Backbone as CSV, one residue per row, in Angstrom:
resi,resn,N_x,N_y,N_z,CA_x,CA_y,CA_z,C_x,C_y,C_z
1,MET,-19.888,-54.523,-36.990,-21.328,-54.327,-37.019,-22.017,-55.677,-37.248
2,ARG,-23.088,-55.890,-36.503,-23.864,-57.115,-36.662,-25.183,-56.795,-37.355
3,LEU,-25.515,-57.576,-38.382,-26.750,-57.406,-39.124,-27.609,-58.650,-38.952
4,VAL,-28.813,-58.452,-38.475,-29.748,-59.562,-38.271,-31.045,-59.218,-38.995
5,ILE,-31.472,-60.101,-39.874,-32.788,-59.976,-40.507,-33.656,-61.087,-39.925
6,ALA,-34.752,-60.693,-39.301,-35.550,-61.690,-38.593,-36.998,-61.240,-38.468
7,ARG,-37.870,-62.210,-38.275,-39.232,-61.934,-37.832,-39.137,-61.553,-36.369
8,CYS,-39.652,-60.405,-36.008,-39.490,-59.954,-34.620,-40.626,-59.043,-34.182
9,GLN,-40.807,-59.027,-32.876,-41.703,-58.085,-32.214,-40.827,-57.205,-31.329
10,VAL,-41.119,-55.907,-31.288,-40.280,-54.975,-30.541,-41.152,-54.175,-29.581
11,ASP,-40.717,-54.125,-28.314,-41.452,-53.377,-27.295,-40.486,-52.473,-26.545
12,TYR,-40.807,-51.185,-26.528,-39.988,-50.197,-25.811,-40.730,-49.723,-24.576
13,ALA,-40.005,-49.624,-23.461,-40.577,-49.090,-22.221,-39.583,-48.106,-21.632
14,GLY,-40.054,-46.887,-21.398,-39.197,-45.848,-20.827,-40.037,-44.641,-20.510
15,ARG,-39.645,-43.481,-21.076,-40.449,-42.270,-20.880,-41.844,-42.428,-21.488
16,LEU,-41.944,-43.319,-22.465,-43.231,-43.690,-23.051,-43.129,-45.163,-23.433
17,THR,-44.185,-45.718,-23.977,-44.144,-47.107,-24.433,-44.456,-47.136,-25.923
18,ALA,-43.851,-48.098,-26.617,-44.082,-48.252,-28.052,-44.046,-49.729,-28.390
19,HIS,-44.863,-50.126,-29.331,-44.984,-51.541,-29.695,-44.931,-51.702,-31.202
20,LEU,-44.080,-52.611,-31.680,-44.043,-53.001,-33.083,-44.459,-54.468,-33.162
21,PRO,-45.556,-54.786,-33.811,-45.993,-56.184,-33.894,-45.045,-57.012,-34.757
22,MET,-45.235,-58.292,-34.734,-44.370,-59.231,-35.435,-44.315,-58.917,-36.933
23,ALA,-43.104,-58.784,-37.454,-42.879,-58.542,-38.883,-41.406,-58.801,-39.169
24,THR,-41.067,-58.871,-40.435,-39.670,-59.065,-40.834,-38.963,-57.717,-40.856
25,ARG,-37.837,-57.627,-40.122,-37.118,-56.358,-40.002,-35.608,-56.601,-39.976
26,LEU,-34.875,-55.509,-40.170,-33.416,-55.521,-40.047,-33.033,-54.944,-38.694
27,ILE,-32.164,-55.646,-37.965,-31.671,-55.173,-36.679,-30.166,-54.916,-36.824
28,LEU,-29.733,-53.707,-36.483,-28.320,-53.355,-36.530,-27.778,-53.232,-35.107
29,VAL,-26.669,-53.910,-34.839,-25.965,-53.772,-33.564,-24.580,-53.233,-33.905
30,LYS,-24.322,-51.981,-33.532,-23.070,-51.338,-33.928,-22.003,-51.501,-32.852
31,ALA,-20.773,-51.217,-33.260,-19.633,-51.373,-32.355,-19.725,-50.450,-31.143
32,ASP,-20.442,-49.329,-31.274,-20.589,-48.422,-30.134,-21.634,-48.898,-29.141
33,GLY,-22.277,-50.051,-29.445,-23.276,-50.621,-28.546,-24.707,-50.295,-28.920
34,SER,-24.908,-49.370,-29.836,-26.267,-48.980,-30.204,-26.988,-50.114,-30.933
35,VAL,-28.294,-50.146,-30.747,-29.154,-51.148,-31.390,-30.300,-50.404,-32.065
36,SER,-30.530,-50.699,-33.341,-31.618,-50.037,-34.058,-32.377,-51.053,-34.899
37,VAL,-33.674,-50.814,-35.045,-34.568,-51.726,-35.762,-35.128,-50.980,-36.967
38,HIS,-34.986,-51.590,-38.163,-35.344,-50.914,-39.406,-36.352,-51.723,-40.207
39,ALA,-37.219,-51.002,-40.924,-38.093,-51.606,-41.923,-37.516,-51.307,-43.300
40,ASP,-38.129,-51.856,-44.333,-37.631,-51.668,-45.695,-38.199,-50.393,-46.311
41,ASP,-38.204,-49.325,-45.541,-38.607,-48.005,-46.018,-38.035,-46.972,-45.044
42,ARG,-38.535,-45.769,-45.029,-38.121,-44.709,-44.096,-36.656,-44.303,-44.270
43,ALA,-36.044,-44.630,-45.400,-34.649,-44.241,-45.668,-33.757,-44.695,-44.523
44,TYR,-33.083,-43.757,-43.870,-32.114,-44.110,-42.822,-32.743,-44.163,-41.437
45,LYS,-34.005,-43.762,-41.275,-34.585,-43.632,-39.937,-35.038,-44.985,-39.399
46,PRO,-34.612,-45.373,-38.199,-35.075,-46.631,-37.616,-36.498,-46.516,-37.086
47,LEU,-37.141,-47.672,-36.957,-38.457,-47.716,-36.329,-38.348,-47.501,-34.824
48,ASN,-37.285,-48.068,-34.247,-36.996,-47.882,-32.829,-35.514,-48.144,-32.628
49,TRP,-34.971,-47.627,-31.550,-33.539,-47.755,-31.334,-33.193,-47.493,-29.874
50,MET,-31.962,-47.849,-29.508,-31.414,-47.525,-28.193,-29.998,-46.997,-28.420
51,SER,-29.780,-45.777,-27.981,-28.476,-45.144,-28.178,-27.520,-45.552,-27.063
52,PRO,-26.212,-45.551,-27.355,-25.238,-45.875,-26.309,-25.165,-44.747,-25.281
53,PRO,-24.733,-45.059,-24.059,-24.334,-46.386,-23.597,-25.550,-47.259,-23.255
54,CYS,-25.504,-48.501,-23.708,-26.567,-49.442,-23.398,-25.981,-50.850,-23.424
55,THR,-26.718,-51.792,-22.870,-26.254,-53.181,-22.816,-27.267,-54.078,-23.493
56,LEU,-26.755,-55.051,-24.236,-27.591,-56.027,-24.911,-27.374,-57.399,-24.282
57,VAL,-28.453,-58.025,-23.823,-28.397,-59.368,-23.265,-29.289,-60.265,-24.121
58,GLU,-28.716,-61.358,-24.627,-29.480,-62.317,-25.424,-29.937,-63.457,-24.512
59,LEU,-31.243,-63.627,-24.414,-31.838,-64.616,-23.514,-32.493,-65.727,-24.323
60,PRO,-32.641,-66.896,-23.728,-33.394,-67.954,-24.409,-34.865,-67.576,-24.481
61,PRO,-35.601,-68.147,-25.404,-37.022,-67.808,-25.519,-37.785,-68.301,-24.299
62,PRO,-38.874,-67.643,-23.946,-39.681,-68.113,-22.818,-40.377,-69.422,-23.169
63,PRO,-40.796,-70.193,-22.168,-41.545,-71.431,-22.426,-42.816,-71.137,-23.221
64,PRO,-43.282,-72.098,-23.993,-44.476,-71.873,-24.822,-45.679,-71.373,-24.039
65,ASP,-45.840,-71.849,-22.782,-46.995,-71.414,-22.010,-46.849,-69.993,-21.486
66,GLN,-45.645,-69.410,-21.625,-45.416,-68.021,-21.203,-45.080,-67.134,-22.395
67,ASP,-45.436,-67.596,-23.589,-45.102,-66.864,-24.807,-45.714,-65.470,-24.751
68,ILE,-44.868,-64.458,-24.943,-45.321,-63.070,-24.845,-45.767,-62.517,-26.191
69,VAL,-45.634,-63.324,-27.242,-46.010,-62.879,-28.583,-47.241,-63.654,-29.031
70,PRO,-48.329,-62.968,-29.341,-49.523,-63.680,-29.811,-49.282,-64.265,-31.195
71,GLY,-49.955,-65.385,-31.491,-49.831,-65.977,-32.815,-49.091,-67.300,-32.772
72,PRO,-49.013,-67.960,-33.926,-48.467,-69.321,-33.974,-46.943,-69.388,-34.070
73,GLU,-46.260,-68.274,-34.299,-44.816,-68.328,-34.512,-44.068,-68.559,-33.204
74,PRO,-43.306,-69.632,-33.093,-42.519,-69.846,-31.877,-41.312,-68.913,-31.848
75,LEU,-40.948,-68.461,-30.659,-39.794,-67.583,-30.506,-38.518,-68.402,-30.450
76,THR,-37.432,-67.823,-30.998,-36.122,-68.477,-30.961,-35.162,-67.792,-30.000
77,ALA,-35.429,-66.545,-29.667,-34.555,-65.809,-28.738,-35.279,-64.562,-28.265
78,LEU,-34.776,-64.017,-27.173,-35.319,-62.779,-26.612,-34.144,-61.856,-26.304
79,TRP,-34.105,-60.691,-26.929,-33.051,-59.713,-26.679,-33.589,-58.629,-25.757
80,GLU,-32.795,-58.288,-24.770,-33.163,-57.183,-23.883,-32.053,-56.144,-23.930
81,VAL,-32.397,-54.965,-24.400,-31.452,-53.856,-24.494,-31.839,-52.835,-23.426
82,ARG,-30.894,-52.510,-22.556,-31.197,-51.605,-21.441,-30.315,-50.364,-21.536
83,GLY,-30.948,-49.183,-21.483,-30.228,-47.919,-21.532,-29.774,-47.486,-20.157
84,ARG,-28.980,-46.423,-20.136,-28.413,-45.975,-18.861,-29.463,-45.383,-17.931
85,ASP,-30.604,-44.941,-18.506,-31.663,-44.360,-17.681,-32.695,-45.396,-17.253
86,GLY,-32.431,-46.679,-17.572,-33.342,-47.729,-17.169,-34.399,-48.085,-18.191
87,ASP,-34.443,-47.374,-19.322,-35.414,-47.725,-20.351,-34.968,-49.003,-21.043
88,THR,-35.921,-49.745,-21.560,-35.614,-51.050,-22.156,-36.226,-51.175,-23.551
89,LEU,-35.507,-51.908,-24.391,-35.986,-52.273,-25.712,-35.962,-53.800,-25.759
90,GLN,-37.124,-54.415,-25.811,-37.214,-55.871,-25.829,-37.553,-56.336,-27.237
91,ILE,-36.664,-57.167,-27.797,-36.840,-57.663,-29.158,-37.085,-59.163,-29.083
92,SER,-38.286,-59.590,-29.456,-38.659,-61.007,-29.440,-38.468,-61.565,-30.844
93,LEU,-37.501,-62.493,-30.985,-37.130,-63.012,-32.293,-37.846,-64.331,-32.569
94,ALA,-38.439,-64.431,-33.757,-38.993,-65.704,-34.235,-37.998,-66.263,-35.255
95,GLU,-38.359,-66.374,-36.505,-37.441,-66.928,-37.512,-36.333,-65.926,-37.831
96,VAL,-35.089,-66.377,-37.778,-33.934,-65.554,-38.130,-33.517,-65.920,-39.552
97,LEU,-33.579,-64.958,-40.454,-33.287,-65.190,-41.865,-31.817,-64.933,-42.201
98,HIS,-31.183,-64.072,-41.416,-29.773,-63.746,-41.680,-29.158,-63.211,-40.395
99,ASP,-27.903,-63.599,-40.142,-27.182,-63.122,-38.959,-25.694,-63.122,-39.297
100,SER,-25.110,-61.927,-39.440,-23.692,-61.835,-39.780,-23.063,-60.643,-39.082
101,SER,-21.747,-60.734,-38.873,-20.991,-59.645,-38.249,-19.860,-59.226,-39.182
102,HIS,-19.567,-57.931,-39.194,-18.564,-57.388,-40.107,-17.738,-56.319,-39.384
103,GLU,-16.427,-56.354,-39.572,-15.530,-55.345,-39.010,-15.362,-54.229,-40.033
104,LEU,-15.883,-53.049,-39.715,-15.829,-51.938,-40.658,-14.583,-51.085,-40.497
105,GLY,-13.912,-51.175,-39.353,-12.734,-50.342,-39.127,-13.120,-48.909,-38.763
106,VAL,-12.131,-48.050,-38.695,-12.343,-46.649,-38.315,-12.788,-45.858,-39.533
107,ASP,-13.910,-45.187,-39.424,-14.430,-44.393,-40.529,-13.771,-43.018,-40.552
108,PRO,-13.337,-42.532,-41.714,-12.685,-41.216,-41.770,-13.635,-40.056,-41.573
109,GLY,-14.940,-40.329,-41.610,-15.917,-39.269,-41.398,-16.283,-38.566,-42.695
110,LEU,-17.317,-37.750,-42.607,-17.813,-37.019,-43.759,-16.833,-35.930,-44.156
111,GLN,-16.463,-35.909,-45.419,-15.590,-34.858,-45.934,-16.451,-33.771,-46.577
112,LYS,-16.488,-32.624,-45.953,-17.283,-31.527,-46.495,-16.593,-30.932,-47.716
113,ASP,-17.388,-30.333,-48.624,-16.756,-29.679,-49.756,-16.029,-28.434,-49.263
114,GLY,-15.170,-27.867,-50.108,-14.296,-26.777,-49.683,-15.028,-25.592,-49.097
115,VAL,-16.111,-25.162,-49.762,-16.846,-23.992,-49.294,-17.499,-24.268,-47.950
116,GLU,-18.134,-25.440,-47.814,-18.827,-25.758,-46.569,-17.855,-25.871,-45.398
117,ALA,-16.702,-26.519,-45.632,-15.703,-26.641,-44.571,-15.163,-25.277,-44.175
118,HIS,-14.917,-24.404,-45.179,-14.405,-23.062,-44.877,-15.463,-22.226,-44.170
119,LEU,-16.718,-22.400,-44.560,-17.810,-21.678,-43.908,-17.886,-22.053,-42.432
120,GLN,-17.736,-23.346,-42.128,-17.724,-23.778,-40.732,-16.570,-23.148,-39.964
121,ALA,-15.380,-23.126,-40.586,-14.207,-22.544,-39.931,-14.406,-21.052,-39.672
122,LEU,-14.987,-20.338,-40.634,-15.211,-18.898,-40.469,-16.217,-18.614,-39.359
123,LEU,-17.283,-19.420,-39.295,-18.275,-19.227,-38.237,-17.691,-19.565,-36.867
124,ALA,-16.761,-20.520,-36.831,-16.079,-20.832,-35.568,-15.229,-19.650,-35.113
125,GLU,-14.629,-18.945,-36.068,-13.816,-17.770,-35.735,-14.684,-16.569,-35.366
126,HIS,-15.909,-16.552,-35.882,-16.784,-15.384,-35.667,-18.157,-15.827,-35.160
127,PRO,-18.219,-16.413,-33.956,-19.519,-16.863,-33.429,-20.496,-15.719,-33.199
128,GLU,-19.968,-14.471,-33.127,-20.852,-13.325,-32.943,-21.748,-13.113,-34.156
129,THR,-21.493,-13.853,-35.248,-22.392,-13.827,-36.408,-23.810,-14.198,-35.994
130,PHE,-23.933,-15.067,-35.009,-25.244,-15.543,-34.564,-25.893,-14.600,-33.553
131,GLY,-25.132,-13.660,-33.015,-25.685,-12.726,-32.061,-24.609,-12.175,-31.131
132,PRO,-24.820,-10.989,-30.578,-23.850,-10.409,-29.637,-23.678,-11.304,-28.413
133,GLY,-22.446,-11.440,-27.957,-22.177,-12.200,-26.746,-22.020,-13.687,-26.957
134,TRP,-22.107,-14.167,-28.202,-21.920,-15.595,-28.468,-20.442,-15.961,-28.417
135,SER,-20.163,-17.184,-27.981,-18.786,-17.669,-27.925,-18.744,-19.127,-28.380
136,LEU,-17.597,-19.527,-28.922,-17.400,-20.899,-29.370,-16.894,-21.755,-28.219
137,VAL,-17.508,-22.914,-28.021,-17.016,-23.889,-27.051,-16.039,-24.843,-27.739
138,ARG,-16.474,-25.441,-28.850,-15.579,-26.291,-29.645,-16.193,-26.570,-31.009
139,ARG,-15.316,-26.897,-31.946,-15.749,-27.395,-33.242,-15.866,-28.909,-33.187
140,GLU,-16.720,-29.462,-34.057,-16.871,-30.905,-34.194,-17.129,-31.564,-32.835
141,HIS,-18.153,-31.076,-32.132,-18.515,-31.667,-30.837,-19.115,-33.047,-31.076
142,MET,-18.471,-34.072,-30.535,-18.866,-35.458,-30.835,-20.112,-35.878,-30.069
143,THR,-21.014,-36.544,-30.793,-22.163,-37.218,-30.183,-22.061,-38.701,-30.534
144,ALA,-22.995,-39.477,-30.036,-22.954,-40.923,-30.285,-23.184,-41.264,-31.752
145,ILE,-23.733,-40.335,-32.534,-24.014,-40.618,-33.945,-23.208,-39.735,-34.882
146,GLY,-22.236,-39.017,-34.347,-21.401,-38.180,-35.192,-21.230,-36.791,-34.599
147,PRO,-20.351,-35.985,-35.210,-20.067,-34.662,-34.650,-21.021,-33.585,-35.144
148,VAL,-21.472,-32.737,-34.221,-22.196,-31.531,-34.612,-21.139,-30.472,-34.911
149,ASP,-21.367,-29.658,-35.927,-20.323,-28.775,-36.439,-19.751,-27.829,-35.389
150,LEU,-20.626,-27.105,-34.692,-20.168,-26.133,-33.694,-20.998,-26.267,-32.423
151,LEU,-20.323,-26.214,-31.293,-21.003,-26.092,-30.005,-20.656,-24.713,-29.467
152,CYS,-21.675,-23.896,-29.253,-21.478,-22.508,-28.819,-22.258,-22.251,-27.538
153,ARG,-22.013,-21.067,-26.981,-22.850,-20.517,-25.908,-23.389,-19.176,-26.382
154,ASP,-24.677,-18.941,-26.101,-25.239,-17.649,-26.472,-24.983,-16.636,-25.356
155,ALA,-25.556,-15.462,-25.495,-25.286,-14.387,-24.533,-25.782,-14.709,-23.132
156,THR,-26.750,-15.627,-23.013,-27.271,-16.005,-21.700,-26.514,-17.183,-21.097
157,GLY,-25.560,-17.749,-21.863,-24.786,-18.877,-21.362,-25.342,-20.230,-21.744
158,ARG,-26.458,-20.246,-22.481,-27.022,-21.527,-22.914,-26.159,-22.148,-24.000
159,TYR,-26.104,-23.492,-23.983,-25.411,-24.198,-25.053,-26.288,-24.207,-26.312
160,VAL,-25.625,-24.046,-27.458,-26.318,-24.054,-28.747,-25.529,-24.934,-29.713
161,ALA,-26.203,-25.901,-30.325,-25.597,-26.744,-31.356,-25.887,-26.114,-32.710
162,VAL,-24.822,-25.908,-33.496,-24.955,-25.265,-34.803,-24.544,-26.253,-35.893
163,GLU,-25.440,-26.502,-36.822,-25.123,-27.337,-37.979,-24.975,-26.422,-39.190
164,VAL,-23.863,-26.566,-39.896,-23.519,-25.666,-40.994,-23.629,-26.406,-42.326
165,LYS,-24.353,-25.821,-43.257,-24.489,-26.387,-44.595,-24.286,-25.284,-45.623
166,ARG,-23.854,-25.697,-46.809,-23.796,-24.747,-47.919,-25.212,-24.442,-48.399
167,ARG,-25.969,-25.508,-48.612,-27.387,-25.361,-48.973,-28.207,-26.146,-47.967
168,GLY,-29.088,-25.469,-47.288,-29.851,-26.100,-46.209,-31.134,-26.731,-46.706
169,ASP,-31.261,-28.046,-46.496,-32.490,-28.727,-46.882,-33.033,-29.529,-45.702
170,ILE,-34.081,-30.289,-45.943,-34.754,-31.020,-44.874,-33.816,-32.022,-44.206
171,ASP,-32.959,-32.680,-44.989,-32.046,-33.672,-44.413,-31.139,-33.054,-43.362
172,GLY,-30.699,-31.818,-43.609,-29.847,-31.135,-42.635,-30.580,-30.846,-41.333
173,VAL,-31.857,-30.477,-41.438,-32.661,-30.225,-40.237,-32.864,-31.527,-39.465
174,GLU,-33.127,-32.612,-40.190,-33.291,-33.916,-39.533,-31.994,-34.317,-38.813
175,GLN,-30.863,-34.070,-39.457,-29.570,-34.402,-38.861,-29.368,-33.640,-37.557
176,LEU,-29.639,-32.333,-37.569,-29.483,-31.532,-36.354,-30.471,-31.972,-35.282
177,THR,-31.675,-32.355,-35.675,-32.678,-32.835,-34.716,-32.168,-34.051,-33.956
178,ARG,-31.522,-34.978,-34.678,-30.999,-36.180,-34.023,-29.869,-35.828,-33.057
179,TYR,-29.009,-34.896,-33.455,-27.941,-34.462,-32.555,-28.531,-33.854,-31.273
180,LEU,-29.522,-32.991,-31.437,-30.122,-32.314,-30.291,-30.771,-33.309,-29.339
181,GLU,-31.436,-34.312,-29.893,-32.093,-35.310,-29.054,-31.086,-35.997,-28.138
182,LEU,-29.917,-36.328,-28.679,-28.882,-36.978,-27.872,-28.235,-36.002,-26.894
183,MET,-27.924,-34.807,-27.348,-27.221,-33.838,-26.501,-28.076,-33.408,-25.311
184,ARG,-29.379,-33.340,-25.493,-30.260,-32.910,-24.408,-30.385,-33.943,-23.298
185,ARG,-29.905,-35.161,-23.565,-29.884,-36.181,-22.516,-28.694,-36.004,-21.574
186,ASP,-27.742,-35.164,-21.962,-26.549,-34.922,-21.152,-26.850,-33.838,-20.129
187,PRO,-26.871,-34.178,-18.831,-27.211,-33.165,-17.822,-26.220,-32.011,-17.773
188,LEU,-25.000,-32.214,-18.267,-24.008,-31.140,-18.270,-24.314,-30.081,-19.333
189,LEU,-25.044,-30.483,-20.368,-25.390,-29.538,-21.432,-26.762,-28.912,-21.229
190,GLY,-27.674,-29.667,-20.626,-29.004,-29.135,-20.354,-29.847,-29.023,-21.617
191,ALA,-30.697,-27.996,-21.648,-31.635,-27.807,-22.764,-30.918,-27.135,-23.928
192,VAL,-30.174,-27.919,-24.688,-29.402,-27.385,-25.799,-30.342,-26.853,-26.879
193,GLN,-30.048,-25.644,-27.369,-30.809,-25.065,-28.466,-30.151,-25.428,-29.793
194,GLY,-30.854,-25.235,-30.889,-30.322,-25.592,-32.194,-30.375,-24.434,-33.171
195,VAL,-29.309,-24.292,-33.963,-29.255,-23.298,-35.035,-28.836,-24.006,-36.318
196,PHE,-29.603,-23.800,-37.379,-29.309,-24.361,-38.689,-28.817,-23.227,-39.562
197,ALA,-27.518,-23.244,-39.910,-26.895,-22.138,-40.632,-26.505,-22.585,-42.031
198,ALA,-26.832,-21.781,-43.029,-26.500,-22.122,-44.411,-26.519,-20.860,-45.260
199,GLN,-25.870,-20.956,-46.443,-25.919,-19.839,-47.383,-27.312,-19.684,-47.970
200,GLN,-27.941,-20.809,-48.234,-29.318,-20.822,-48.729,-30.095,-21.884,-47.968
201,ILE,-31.309,-21.569,-47.566,-32.141,-22.523,-46.826,-33.465,-22.663,-47.552
202,LYS,-33.802,-23.894,-47.918,-35.035,-24.137,-48.655,-36.256,-23.868,-47.767
203,PRO,-37.356,-23.384,-48.374,-38.561,-23.076,-47.589,-39.058,-24.253,-46.758
204,GLN,-39.022,-25.466,-47.345,-39.495,-26.637,-46.600,-38.635,-26.886,-45.367
205,ALA,-37.322,-26.635,-45.495,-36.416,-26.820,-44.362,-36.723,-25.800,-43.269
206,ARG,-37.050,-24.579,-43.656,-37.402,-23.549,-42.662,-38.662,-23.933,-41.888
207,VAL,-39.637,-24.465,-42.610,-40.887,-24.875,-41.954,-40.617,-25.996,-40.956
208,LEU,-39.857,-27.001,-41.380,-39.551,-28.127,-40.493,-38.725,-27.663,-39.297
209,ALA,-37.740,-26.795,-39.533,-36.917,-26.282,-38.431,-37.771,-25.526,-37.415
210,GLY,-38.687,-24.701,-37.921,-39.565,-23.966,-37.008,-40.414,-24.902,-36.166
211,ASP,-40.886,-25.981,-36.785,-41.692,-26.966,-36.059,-40.867,-27.675,-34.988
212,ARG,-39.548,-27.832,-35.224,-38.664,-28.512,-34.272,-38.050,-27.541,-33.257
213,GLY,-38.394,-26.262,-33.338,-37.814,-25.290,-32.410,-36.381,-24.920,-32.735
214,ILE,-35.988,-25.100,-33.990,-34.628,-24.807,-34.447,-34.621,-23.473,-35.178
215,THR,-33.650,-22.622,-34.862,-33.519,-21.315,-35.501,-32.723,-21.434,-36.791
216,CYS,-33.224,-20.825,-37.869,-32.516,-20.799,-39.145,-31.764,-19.478,-39.294
217,VAL,-30.511,-19.559,-39.729,-29.695,-18.366,-39.955,-29.064,-18.473,-41.333
218,THR,-29.326,-17.492,-42.179,-28.683,-17.428,-43.491,-27.394,-16.627,-43.352
219,VAL,-26.279,-17.215,-43.780,-24.972,-16.576,-43.627,-24.410,-16.216,-44.984
220,ASP,-23.657,-15.129,-45.024,-23.053,-14.637,-46.259,-21.583,-15.015,-46.266
221,TYR,-21.235,-15.934,-47.140,-19.869,-16.451,-47.200,-18.862,-15.355,-47.528
222,ASP,-19.210,-14.481,-48.488,-18.273,-13.435,-48.894,-18.035,-12.426,-47.775
223,VAL,-19.090,-12.084,-47.038,-18.924,-11.152,-45.921,-18.023,-11.766,-44.851
224,LEU,-18.237,-13.054,-44.545,-17.409,-13.713,-43.542,-15.952,-13.772,-43.970
225,ARG,-15.700,-13.901,-45.274,-14.328,-13.938,-45.768,-13.706,-12.553,-45.843
226,GLY,-14.526,-11.519,-45.621,-14.003,-10.160,-45.692,-13.871,-9.642,-47.103
227,MET,-14.489,-10.347,-48.083,-14.378,-9.943,-49.476,-15.542,-9.077,-49.920
228,ASP,-16.543,-8.942,-49.054,-17.729,-8.196,-49.440,-18.214,-7.434,-48.220
229,ASN,-18.375,-6.135,-48.361,-18.868,-5.306,-47.268,-20.322,-4.970,-47.545
230,ALA,-21.207,-5.531,-46.747,-22.649,-5.318,-46.967,-23.018,-3.851,-46.862
231,ASP,-22.281,-3.056,-46.073,-22.603,-1.630,-45.894,-22.306,-0.813,-47.132
232,GLU,-21.464,-1.356,-48.036,-21.089,-0.611,-49.234,-21.899,-1.011,-50.463
233,ARG,-22.876,-1.896,-50.299,-23.662,-2.327,-51.446,-24.668,-1.270,-51.851
234,LEU,-24.907,-1.162,-53.164,-25.970,-0.288,-53.653,-27.326,-0.978,-53.588
235,PHE,-27.295,-2.336,-53.744,-28.548,-3.105,-53.735,-28.387,-4.273,-52.798
């Protein structure tokens, strides 16, 4: 992974255009080819990014009379990141404060707690929990930013990405949103739908999921394990 802290201007051109004026930011270039630009806030969310597959070309700065950045700061380099669909992320670098590369090795991935991992396995065995006619395509369907827990098909044959949590909060909805954004770019998957499944889902997470077009499903761990029959309950 390469980490660059620099004064930079960022311009995106693609399905829409976006502009970040000159400021000090962190630029991450990962081994998978992705490039993301971060400010010193917003937690893990980048200000702008380009997902793989993409190419990064480092160019010399333009001549002073063709400077594309307003203001007195001279440019030291121009990065052009191009995605597979032709969209571009242009990063105009002025002063570079830090530039280092680090080999992180193979990450073992997120280790879910016992209940959450078992809940995912049970839902994989019983996709009809989400509705009649549902089927499992695969567990741990890989995306460029990590695996979505379950990839299913509903009764109409549409692909559905399912993220499974023990307790569902806003972070889980944000995580599924990022997966969906990437998966919907794959023409083989098409308009992938999203389901957020958990034993408990916080009200704020339900509101955010509804705004993102994601369906929330509360699942009963004991019923899935066969230890509790809902039809035999008094209350």
